[in-house]
Biopython code that builds the backbone (N, CA, C, O; Angstrom):
import numpy as np
from Bio.PDB.StructureBuilder import StructureBuilder

atoms = [
    (1, "MET", "N", (-55.720, -0.210, 18.402)),
    (1, "MET", "CA", (-56.029, -1.578, 17.960)),
    (1, "MET", "C", (-56.997, -1.070, 16.756)),
    (1, "MET", "O", (-56.700, -1.248, 15.575)),
    (2, "ILE", "N", (-58.028, -0.503, 17.126)),
    (2, "ILE", "CA", (-59.165, 0.035, 16.107)),
    (2, "ILE", "C", (-58.512, 0.663, 15.304)),
    (2, "ILE", "O", (-59.080, 0.451, 14.233)),
    (3, "ALA", "N", (-57.839, 1.182, 15.163)),
    (3, "ALA", "CA", (-57.290, 2.025, 13.798)),
    (3, "ALA", "C", (-56.407, 0.907, 13.081)),
    (3, "ALA", "O", (-56.269, 0.773, 11.865)),
    (4, "TRP", "N", (-55.953, 0.289, 13.888)),
    (4, "TRP", "CA", (-54.737, -1.060, 13.176)),
    (4, "TRP", "C", (-56.197, -1.656, 12.042)),
    (4, "TRP", "O", (-56.185, -1.540, 10.816)),
    (5, "LEU", "N", (-57.121, -2.156, 12.706)),
    (5, "LEU", "CA", (-58.030, -2.795, 12.363)),
    (5, "LEU", "C", (-58.886, -2.264, 11.170)),
    (5, "LEU", "O", (-59.409, -2.976, 10.313)),
    (6, "ILE", "N", (-58.973, -0.379, 11.278)),
    (6, "ILE", "CA", (-59.624, 0.235, 10.007)),
    (6, "ILE", "C", (-58.579, 0.146, 8.782)),
    (6, "ILE", "O", (-58.945, -0.009, 7.617)),
    (7, "LEU", "N", (-57.388, 0.250, 9.139)),
    (7, "LEU", "CA", (-56.275, 0.542, 8.214)),
    (7, "LEU", "C", (-56.551, -0.957, 7.350)),
    (7, "LEU", "O", (-56.768, -0.934, 6.139)),
    (8, "VAL", "N", (-56.519, -2.038, 8.008)),
    (8, "VAL", "CA", (-56.530, -3.439, 7.517)),
    (8, "VAL", "C", (-57.655, -3.618, 6.433)),
    (8, "VAL", "O", (-57.474, -4.205, 5.366)),
    (9, "ALA", "N", (-58.888, -3.018, 6.848)),
    (9, "ALA", "CA", (-60.246, -2.759, 6.062)),
    (9, "ALA", "C", (-59.936, -2.440, 4.850)),
    (9, "ALA", "O", (-60.204, -2.983, 3.778)),
    (10, "LEU", "N", (-59.297, -1.432, 5.134)),
    (10, "LEU", "CA", (-59.426, -0.065, 4.070)),
    (10, "LEU", "C", (-58.455, -0.614, 2.926)),
    (10, "LEU", "O", (-58.799, -0.547, 1.746)),
    (11, "THR", "N", (-57.039, -1.242, 3.376)),
    (11, "THR", "CA", (-56.283, -1.454, 2.613)),
    (11, "THR", "C", (-56.743, -2.619, 1.766)),
    (11, "THR", "O", (-56.646, -2.789, 0.550)),
    (12, "ALA", "N", (-57.204, -3.286, 2.595)),
    (12, "ALA", "CA", (-57.675, -4.940, 1.978)),
    (12, "ALA", "C", (-58.318, -4.542, 0.994)),
    (12, "ALA", "O", (-58.005, -5.111, -0.052)),
    (13, "GLY", "N", (-59.709, -3.190, 0.860)),
    (13, "GLY", "CA", (-60.794, -3.374, 0.105)),
    (13, "GLY", "C", (-60.017, -2.798, -0.998)),
    (13, "GLY", "O", (-60.328, -3.329, -2.064)),
    (14, "ILE", "N", (-59.005, -1.787, -1.124)),
    (14, "ILE", "CA", (-58.857, -0.917, -2.131)),
    (14, "ILE", "C", (-57.524, -2.197, -2.808)),
    (14, "ILE", "O", (-57.116, -2.256, -3.968)),
    (15, "ASN", "N", (-57.235, -2.813, -1.988)),
    (15, "ASN", "CA", (-56.192, -3.939, -3.343)),
    (15, "ASN", "C", (-57.909, -4.648, -3.801)),
    (15, "ASN", "O", (-58.497, -4.233, -4.800)),
    (16, "LEU", "N", (-58.352, -5.450, -3.125)),
    (16, "LEU", "CA", (-59.074, -5.928, -3.538)),
    (16, "LEU", "C", (-59.994, -5.581, -4.876)),
    (16, "LEU", "O", (-60.199, -6.361, -5.806)),
    (17, "PHE", "N", (-60.507, -4.207, -4.751)),
    (17, "PHE", "CA", (-61.151, -3.339, -5.716)),
    (17, "PHE", "C", (-59.710, -3.151, -7.049)),
    (17, "PHE", "O", (-59.734, -3.593, -8.198)),
    (18, "ALA", "N", (-58.972, -2.633, -6.610)),
    (18, "ALA", "CA", (-57.837, -2.701, -7.587)),
    (18, "ALA", "C", (-57.730, -4.060, -8.341)),
    (18, "ALA", "O", (-57.716, -4.000, -9.571)),
    (19, "PHE", "N", (-57.666, -5.065, -7.846)),
    (19, "PHE", "CA", (-57.282, -6.723, -7.763)),
    (19, "PHE", "C", (-58.479, -6.900, -9.355)),
    (19, "PHE", "O", (-58.178, -6.956, -10.548)),
    (20, "ILE", "N", (-59.843, -6.944, -8.670)),
    (20, "ILE", "CA", (-61.019, -7.111, -9.706)),
    (20, "ILE", "C", (-61.001, -6.340, -11.029)),
    (20, "ILE", "O", (-61.271, -6.813, -12.132)),
    (21, "ALA", "N", (-60.609, -4.959, -10.726)),
    (21, "ALA", "CA", (-60.110, -3.892, -11.834)),
    (21, "ALA", "C", (-59.020, -4.542, -12.909)),
    (21, "ALA", "O", (-59.155, -4.453, -14.130)),
    (22, "VAL", "N", (-58.412, -4.911, -12.542)),
    (22, "VAL", "CA", (-56.842, -5.238, -13.609)),
    (22, "VAL", "C", (-57.793, -6.669, -13.624)),
    (22, "VAL", "O", (-58.328, -6.700, -14.732)),
    (23, "ARG", "N", (-58.136, -7.663, -12.954)),
    (23, "ARG", "CA", (-58.728, -8.595, -13.558)),
    (23, "ARG", "C", (-59.830, -8.757, -14.768)),
    (23, "ARG", "O", (-59.808, -9.390, -15.823)),
    (24, "GLY", "N", (-60.670, -8.020, -14.229)),
    (24, "GLY", "CA", (-61.837, -6.997, -15.171)),
    (24, "GLY", "C", (-63.146, -7.999, -15.548)),
    (24, "GLY", "O", (-63.687, -8.272, -16.619)),
    (25, "ARG", "N", (-63.378, -8.391, -14.235)),
    (25, "ARG", "CA", (-64.517, -9.415, -13.756)),
    (25, "ARG", "C", (-64.895, -10.151, -12.373)),
    (25, "ARG", "O", (-64.106, -10.479, -11.487)),
    (26, "TRP", "N", (-66.143, -10.311, -12.398)),
    (26, "TRP", "CA", (-66.481, -10.373, -11.185)),
    (26, "TRP", "C", (-67.014, -11.988, -11.013)),
    (26, "TRP", "O", (-67.030, -12.709, -12.011)),
    (27, "GLY", "N", (-67.258, -12.281, -10.267)),
    (27, "GLY", "CA", (-67.701, -13.991, -9.754)),
    (27, "GLY", "C", (-67.798, -14.561, -8.589)),
    (27, "GLY", "O", (-67.459, -13.859, -7.636)),
    (28, "ARG", "N", (-68.203, -15.754, -8.342)),
    (28, "ARG", "CA", (-68.073, -16.452, -7.541)),
    (28, "ARG", "C", (-66.837, -16.409, -6.444)),
    (28, "ARG", "O", (-67.054, -16.470, -5.234)),
    (29, "ILE", "N", (-66.354, -16.367, -6.651)),
    (29, "ILE", "CA", (-64.641, -16.196, -6.208)),
    (29, "ILE", "C", (-64.457, -14.597, -5.356)),
    (29, "ILE", "O", (-63.451, -14.408, -4.672)),
    (30, "VAL", "N", (-65.112, -13.942, -5.439)),
    (30, "VAL", "CA", (-64.846, -12.516, -4.982)),
    (30, "VAL", "C", (-64.669, -12.723, -3.046)),
    (30, "VAL", "O", (-63.816, -12.242, -2.299)),
    (31, "PRO", "N", (-65.754, -13.550, -2.758)),
    (31, "PRO", "CA", (-65.644, -13.728, -0.986)),
    (31, "PRO", "C", (-64.714, -14.260, -0.703)),
    (31, "PRO", "O", (-64.300, -13.843, 0.378)),
    (32, "PHE", "N", (-63.756, -15.470, -1.376)),
    (32, "PHE", "CA", (-62.411, -16.161, -1.323)),
    (32, "PHE", "C", (-61.653, -14.511, -1.354)),
    (32, "PHE", "O", (-61.241, -14.107, -0.267)),
    (33, "LEU", "N", (-61.505, -13.736, -2.388)),
    (33, "LEU", "CA", (-60.508, -13.038, -2.805)),
    (33, "LEU", "C", (-60.147, -12.091, -1.407)),
    (33, "LEU", "O", (-59.058, -11.886, -0.870)),
    (34, "ALA", "N", (-61.948, -11.453, -0.942)),
    (34, "ALA", "CA", (-62.155, -10.875, 0.102)),
    (34, "ALA", "C", (-61.342, -11.351, 1.777)),
    (34, "ALA", "O", (-61.170, -10.827, 2.877)),
    (35, "ILE", "N", (-61.177, -12.036, 1.413)),
    (35, "ILE", "CA", (-60.876, -13.174, 2.715)),
    (35, "ILE", "C", (-59.364, -13.038, 2.952)),
    (35, "ILE", "O", (-58.752, -12.854, 4.005)),
    (36, "ALA", "N", (-58.811, -13.214, 1.360)),
    (36, "ALA", "CA", (-57.262, -13.499, 1.131)),
    (36, "ALA", "C", (-56.627, -12.158, 0.999)),
    (36, "ALA", "O", (-55.462, -11.763, 1.032)),
    (37, "ALA", "N", (-58.135, -11.424, 0.791)),
    (37, "ALA", "CA", (-57.221, -9.735, 0.882)),
    (37, "ALA", "C", (-56.833, -9.195, 2.299)),
    (37, "ALA", "O", (-55.808, -8.557, 2.540)),
    (38, "LEU", "N", (-57.991, -9.612, 3.377)),
    (38, "LEU", "CA", (-57.872, -9.431, 4.369)),
    (38, "LEU", "C", (-56.494, -10.568, 5.012)),
    (38, "LEU", "O", (-55.424, -10.026, 5.290)),
    (39, "LEU", "N", (-56.582, -11.519, 5.130)),
    (39, "LEU", "CA", (-55.238, -11.904, 6.059)),
    (39, "LEU", "C", (-54.130, -11.671, 4.906)),
    (39, "LEU", "O", (-53.084, -11.790, 5.543)),
    (40, "GLY", "N", (-53.894, -11.495, 4.020)),
    (40, "GLY", "CA", (-52.757, -10.671, 3.277)),
    (40, "GLY", "C", (-52.264, -9.389, 3.612)),
    (40, "GLY", "O", (-51.076, -9.095, 3.479)),
    (41, "THR", "N", (-53.054, -8.677, 4.006)),
    (41, "THR", "CA", (-52.882, -7.304, 4.543)),
    (41, "THR", "C", (-52.419, -7.404, 6.032)),
    (41, "THR", "O", (-51.687, -6.568, 6.563)),
    (42, "ALA", "N", (-52.939, -8.548, 6.671)),
    (42, "ALA", "CA", (-52.583, -8.303, 7.845)),
    (42, "ALA", "C", (-51.216, -9.245, 8.075)),
    (42, "ALA", "O", (-50.541, -9.046, 9.085)),
    (43, "ALA", "N", (-50.895, -10.096, 7.279)),
    (43, "ALA", "CA", (-49.452, -10.760, 7.611)),
    (43, "ALA", "C", (-48.257, -9.894, 6.788)),
    (43, "ALA", "O", (-47.040, -9.903, 6.973)),
    (44, "GLY", "N", (-49.080, -9.133, 5.792)),
    (44, "GLY", "CA", (-47.828, -8.444, 4.911)),
    (44, "GLY", "C", (-47.399, -6.872, 6.033)),
    (44, "GLY", "O", (-46.525, -6.006, 5.997)),
    (45, "ASN", "N", (-48.444, -7.149, 6.832)),
    (45, "ASN", "CA", (-47.818, -5.741, 7.854)),
    (45, "ASN", "C", (-47.027, -6.842, 8.590)),
    (45, "ASN", "O", (-45.811, -6.653, 8.615)),
    (46, "ALA", "N", (-47.469, -7.913, 9.172)),
    (46, "ALA", "CA", (-46.391, -8.413, 10.584)),
    (46, "ALA", "C", (-45.323, -8.662, 9.867)),
    (46, "ALA", "O", (-44.287, -8.632, 10.530)),
    (47, "VAL", "N", (-45.138, -9.011, 8.213)),
    (47, "VAL", "CA", (-43.486, -9.641, 7.514)),
    (47, "VAL", "C", (-42.988, -7.497, 7.433)),
    (47, "VAL", "O", (-41.888, -6.949, 7.504)),
    (48, "GLY", "N", (-44.138, -7.017, 7.295)),
    (48, "GLY", "CA", (-42.930, -5.948, 7.267)),
    (48, "GLY", "C", (-42.203, -5.113, 8.441)),
    (48, "GLY", "O", (-41.098, -4.572, 8.487)),
    (49, "ASP", "N", (-43.357, -5.231, 9.458)),
    (49, "ASP", "CA", (-42.378, -5.100, 11.005)),
    (49, "ASP", "C", (-41.714, -6.146, 10.797)),
    (49, "ASP", "O", (-40.729, -5.781, 11.440)),
    (50, "ARG", "N", (-41.328, -7.521, 10.294)),
    (50, "ARG", "CA", (-39.817, -8.004, 11.307)),
    (50, "ARG", "C", (-38.959, -7.742, 10.594)),
    (50, "ARG", "O", (-37.811, -7.604, 11.016)),
    (51, "LEU", "N", (-39.384, -7.554, 8.900)),
    (51, "LEU", "CA", (-38.193, -6.659, 7.978)),
    (51, "LEU", "C", (-37.539, -5.631, 8.273)),
    (51, "LEU", "O", (-36.415, -5.386, 7.833)),
    (52, "SER", "N", (-38.311, -4.778, 9.208)),
    (52, "SER", "CA", (-38.379, -3.453, 9.213)),
    (52, "SER", "C", (-38.379, -2.648, 8.212)),
    (52, "SER", "O", (-37.466, -1.846, 8.019)),
    (53, "VAL", "N", (-39.687, -2.801, 7.250)),
    (53, "VAL", "CA", (-39.373, -2.226, 6.146)),
    (53, "VAL", "C", (-40.381, -0.435, 6.332)),
    (53, "VAL", "O", (-41.573, -0.178, 6.502)),
    (54, "GLU", "N", (-39.292, 0.317, 6.204)),
    (54, "GLU", "CA", (-39.907, 1.760, 6.365)),
    (54, "GLU", "C", (-40.519, 2.791, 4.969)),
    (54, "GLU", "O", (-40.496, 3.987, 4.681)),
    (55, "LEU", "N", (-40.972, 1.702, 4.446)),
    (55, "LEU", "CA", (-41.172, 2.455, 3.143)),
    (55, "LEU", "C", (-42.931, 2.600, 3.015)),
    (55, "LEU", "O", (-43.670, 1.655, 2.740)),
    (56, "LEU", "N", (-43.397, 4.067, 3.296)),
    (56, "LEU", "CA", (-44.896, 4.183, 2.967)),
    (56, "LEU", "C", (-45.549, 3.540, 4.787)),
    (56, "LEU", "O", (-46.409, 2.687, 5.007)),
    (57, "ARG", "N", (-45.036, 4.049, 5.413)),
    (57, "ARG", "CA", (-45.776, 4.150, 7.009)),
    (57, "ARG", "C", (-46.687, 4.650, 7.594)),
    (57, "ARG", "O", (-46.549, 5.837, 7.888)),
    (58, "ILE", "N", (-47.378, 4.271, 7.809)),
    (58, "ILE", "CA", (-48.735, 5.174, 8.526)),
    (58, "ILE", "C", (-49.015, 4.749, 9.832)),
    (58, "ILE", "O", (-49.776, 3.842, 10.169)),
    (59, "GLY", "N", (-48.113, 5.721, 10.765)),
    (59, "GLY", "CA", (-48.120, 5.297, 12.327)),
    (59, "GLY", "C", (-46.907, 4.062, 12.666)),
    (59, "GLY", "O", (-45.678, 3.997, 12.637)),
    (60, "SER", "N", (-48.031, 3.167, 12.993)),
    (60, "SER", "CA", (-47.151, 1.786, 12.809)),
    (60, "SER", "C", (-47.724, 0.562, 12.029)),
    (60, "SER", "O", (-47.585, -0.618, 12.351)),
    (61, "PHE", "N", (-48.242, 0.941, 11.189)),
    (61, "PHE", "CA", (-49.006, 0.260, 9.641)),
    (61, "PHE", "C", (-48.038, 0.299, 8.171)),
    (61, "PHE", "O", (-47.982, 1.248, 7.389)),
    (62, "ASN", "N", (-47.432, -0.796, 8.073)),
    (62, "ASN", "CA", (-46.463, -0.769, 6.988)),
    (62, "ASN", "C", (-47.637, -1.168, 5.829)),
    (62, "ASN", "O", (-48.152, -2.279, 5.701)),
    (63, "LEU", "N", (-47.881, -0.119, 5.130)),
    (63, "LEU", "CA", (-48.909, -0.496, 3.742)),
    (63, "LEU", "C", (-48.135, -0.710, 2.718)),
    (63, "LEU", "O", (-48.755, -1.505, 2.012)),
    (64, "LEU", "N", (-47.024, -0.433, 2.172)),
    (64, "LEU", "CA", (-46.168, -1.204, 1.272)),
    (64, "LEU", "C", (-46.033, -2.481, 1.247)),
    (64, "LEU", "O", (-45.899, -2.939, 0.112)),
    (65, "PRO", "N", (-46.017, -3.414, 2.316)),
    (65, "PRO", "CA", (-45.613, -4.838, 2.348)),
    (65, "PRO", "C", (-46.952, -5.398, 2.854)),
    (65, "PRO", "O", (-46.986, -6.628, 2.899)),
    (66, "ALA", "N", (-47.897, -4.846, 3.187)),
    (66, "ALA", "CA", (-49.531, -4.829, 3.522)),
    (66, "ALA", "C", (-50.042, -4.953, 2.019)),
    (66, "ALA", "O", (-51.055, -5.616, 1.793)),
    (67, "SER", "N", (-49.520, -4.477, 1.242)),
    (67, "SER", "CA", (-50.636, -3.902, -0.320)),
    (67, "SER", "C", (-50.008, -5.399, -1.215)),
    (67, "SER", "O", (-50.612, -6.269, -1.843)),
    (68, "VAL", "N", (-48.164, -5.138, -0.845)),
    (68, "VAL", "CA", (-47.994, -6.384, -1.876)),
    (68, "VAL", "C", (-48.344, -7.855, -1.836)),
    (68, "VAL", "O", (-48.564, -8.636, -2.762)),
    (69, "VAL", "N", (-48.340, -8.080, -0.176)),
    (69, "VAL", "CA", (-49.034, -9.759, 0.155)),
    (69, "VAL", "C", (-50.405, -10.003, -0.183)),
    (69, "VAL", "O", (-50.918, -11.089, -0.450)),
    (70, "SER", "N", (-51.042, -8.653, -0.132)),
    (70, "SER", "CA", (-52.227, -8.894, -0.338)),
    (70, "SER", "C", (-52.857, -9.430, -1.392)),
    (70, "SER", "O", (-53.856, -10.145, -1.476)),
    (71, "GLN", "N", (-51.586, -8.646, -2.765)),
    (71, "GLN", "CA", (-52.496, -9.053, -3.953)),
    (71, "GLN", "C", (-51.797, -10.519, -3.890)),
    (71, "GLN", "O", (-52.390, -11.514, -4.308)),
    (72, "LEU", "N", (-50.355, -10.581, -3.279)),
    (72, "LEU", "CA", (-50.093, -12.067, -3.467)),
    (72, "LEU", "C", (-51.242, -13.279, -3.131)),
    (72, "LEU", "O", (-51.646, -14.189, -3.855)),
    (73, "ALA", "N", (-51.490, -13.030, -2.171)),
    (73, "ALA", "CA", (-52.573, -13.292, -1.230)),
    (73, "ALA", "C", (-54.063, -13.887, -2.250)),
    (73, "ALA", "O", (-54.773, -14.877, -2.071)),
    (74, "MET", "N", (-54.123, -12.787, -3.349)),
    (74, "MET", "CA", (-55.564, -12.897, -4.019)),
    (74, "MET", "C", (-54.544, -13.493, -5.786)),
    (74, "MET", "O", (-54.833, -14.377, -6.592)),
    (75, "LEU", "N", (-54.118, -13.136, -5.773)),
    (75, "LEU", "CA", (-53.367, -14.066, -7.171)),
    (75, "LEU", "C", (-53.351, -15.324, -6.381)),
    (75, "LEU", "O", (-54.476, -15.818, -6.447)),
    (76, "ALA", "N", (-52.550, -16.052, -5.660)),
    (76, "ALA", "CA", (-52.783, -17.760, -5.178)),
    (76, "ALA", "C", (-53.974, -18.337, -4.989)),
    (76, "ALA", "O", (-54.310, -19.515, -5.112)),
    (77, "THR", "N", (-54.669, -17.244, -4.631)),
    (77, "THR", "CA", (-56.308, -17.704, -4.519)),
    (77, "THR", "C", (-57.273, -18.106, -6.122)),
    (77, "THR", "O", (-58.129, -18.950, -6.385)),
    (78, "VAL", "N", (-56.541, -16.925, -6.984)),
    (78, "VAL", "CA", (-57.531, -17.197, -7.978)),
    (78, "VAL", "C", (-56.493, -18.480, -8.578)),
    (78, "VAL", "O", (-57.064, -19.515, -8.921)),
    (79, "LEU", "N", (-55.386, -18.426, -8.670)),
    (79, "LEU", "CA", (-54.907, -19.377, -9.190)),
    (79, "LEU", "C", (-55.059, -21.223, -8.607)),
    (79, "LEU", "O", (-55.203, -22.187, -9.359)),
    (80, "LEU", "N", (-54.959, -21.265, -6.919)),
    (80, "LEU", "CA", (-55.956, -22.221, -6.499)),
    (80, "LEU", "C", (-57.079, -22.617, -7.226)),
    (80, "LEU", "O", (-57.321, -23.817, -7.358)),
    (81, "ALA", "N", (-57.841, -21.701, -7.745)),
    (81, "ALA", "CA", (-59.283, -21.786, -7.839)),
    (81, "ALA", "C", (-59.447, -22.169, -9.599)),
    (81, "ALA", "O", (-60.409, -22.611, -10.228)),
    (82, "ALA", "N", (-58.140, -21.802, -10.006)),
    (82, "ALA", "CA", (-58.186, -22.333, -11.602)),
    (82, "ALA", "C", (-58.150, -24.151, -11.388)),
    (82, "ALA", "O", (-58.563, -24.904, -12.269)),
    (83, "LEU", "N", (-57.568, -24.653, -10.036)),
    (83, "LEU", "CA", (-56.913, -25.957, -10.490)),
    (83, "LEU", "C", (-57.871, -26.547, -9.561)),
    (83, "LEU", "O", (-57.382, -27.472, -8.913)),
    (84, "VAL", "N", (-59.323, -26.234, -9.259)),
    (84, "VAL", "CA", (-60.099, -26.666, -9.026)),
    (84, "VAL", "C", (-61.152, -27.319, -10.090)),
    (84, "VAL", "O", (-61.599, -26.402, -10.779)),
    (85, "PRO", "N", (-61.713, -28.594, -10.473)),
    (85, "PRO", "CA", (-61.986, -29.222, -11.406)),
    (85, "PRO", "C", (-63.450, -28.562, -11.613)),
    (85, "PRO", "O", (-64.100, -28.322, -10.595)),
    (86, "ALA", "N", (-63.994, -28.260, -12.863)),
    (86, "ALA", "CA", (-65.656, -27.904, -12.818)),
    (86, "ALA", "C", (-66.790, -29.238, -12.920)),
    (86, "ALA", "O", (-66.690, -30.378, -13.374)),
    (87, "SER", "N", (-67.658, -28.641, -12.402)),
    (87, "SER", "CA", (-68.608, -29.762, -11.833)),
    (87, "SER", "C", (-69.403, -30.504, -12.710)),
    (87, "SER", "O", (-69.984, -30.024, -13.683)),
    (88, "ALA", "N", (-69.430, -31.786, -12.333)),
    (88, "ALA", "CA", (-70.208, -32.498, -13.524)),
    (88, "ALA", "C", (-71.688, -31.674, -14.023)),
    (88, "ALA", "O", (-72.422, -30.880, -13.434)),
    (89, "PRO", "N", (-71.717, -32.195, -15.193)),
    (89, "PRO", "CA", (-73.255, -32.030, -15.746)),
    (89, "PRO", "C", (-74.179, -32.404, -15.138)),
    (89, "PRO", "O", (-74.273, -33.597, -14.851)),
    (90, "PRO", "N", (-75.231, -31.395, -14.724)),
    (90, "PRO", "CA", (-76.779, -32.155, -13.962)),
    (90, "PRO", "C", (-77.459, -33.209, -15.396)),
    (90, "PRO", "O", (-77.623, -33.053, -16.606)),
    (91, "GLY", "N", (-77.699, -34.321, -14.356)),
    (91, "GLY", "CA", (-78.443, -35.579, -15.304)),
    (91, "GLY", "C", (-77.639, -36.468, -15.689)),
    (91, "GLY", "O", (-78.017, -37.045, -16.708)),
    (92, "GLY", "N", (-76.105, -37.004, -15.026)),
    (92, "GLY", "CA", (-75.752, -38.041, -14.985)),
    (92, "GLY", "C", (-74.440, -37.784, -15.937)),
    (92, "GLY", "O", (-74.058, -36.689, -16.349)),
    (93, "GLU", "N", (-73.729, -39.316, -16.230)),
    (93, "GLU", "CA", (-72.075, -39.227, -16.448)),
    (93, "GLU", "C", (-72.107, -38.619, -18.039)),
    (93, "GLU", "O", (-73.054, -38.872, -18.784)),
    (94, "ALA", "N", (-71.193, -37.958, -18.371)),
    (94, "ALA", "CA", (-71.265, -37.319, -19.483)),
    (94, "ALA", "C", (-70.211, -38.499, -20.594)),
    (94, "ALA", "O", (-70.031, -38.231, -21.782)),
]
sb = StructureBuilder()
sb.init_structure("model")
sb.init_model(0)
sb.init_chain("A")
sb.init_seg("    ")
for serial, (resi, resn, name, xyz) in enumerate(atoms, 1):
    if name == "N":
        sb.init_residue(resn, " ", resi, " ")
    sb.init_atom(name, np.array(xyz, "f"), 0.0, 1.0, " ", f" {name:<3s}", serial, name[0])
structure = sb.get_structure()
């Protein structure tokens, strides 16, 4: 169990930094991206187990499906954040 948690955290961190490097900017969305990376990595590992994907396995950890779903979760987070309306300017209505 501990090894699985370490692999999830390490895979999520690597995917997060790769996603931010490709995107090219930091922002207030990074904590949400980190949560999406962790949840996506765990979900991707479970999907890989269910589908019996045997590519890039580390013990019982499915690295390839975990990375793919992690990247998709972060992409969905960025796309959902783009849908949030901008805040109103301070000082009244415009």
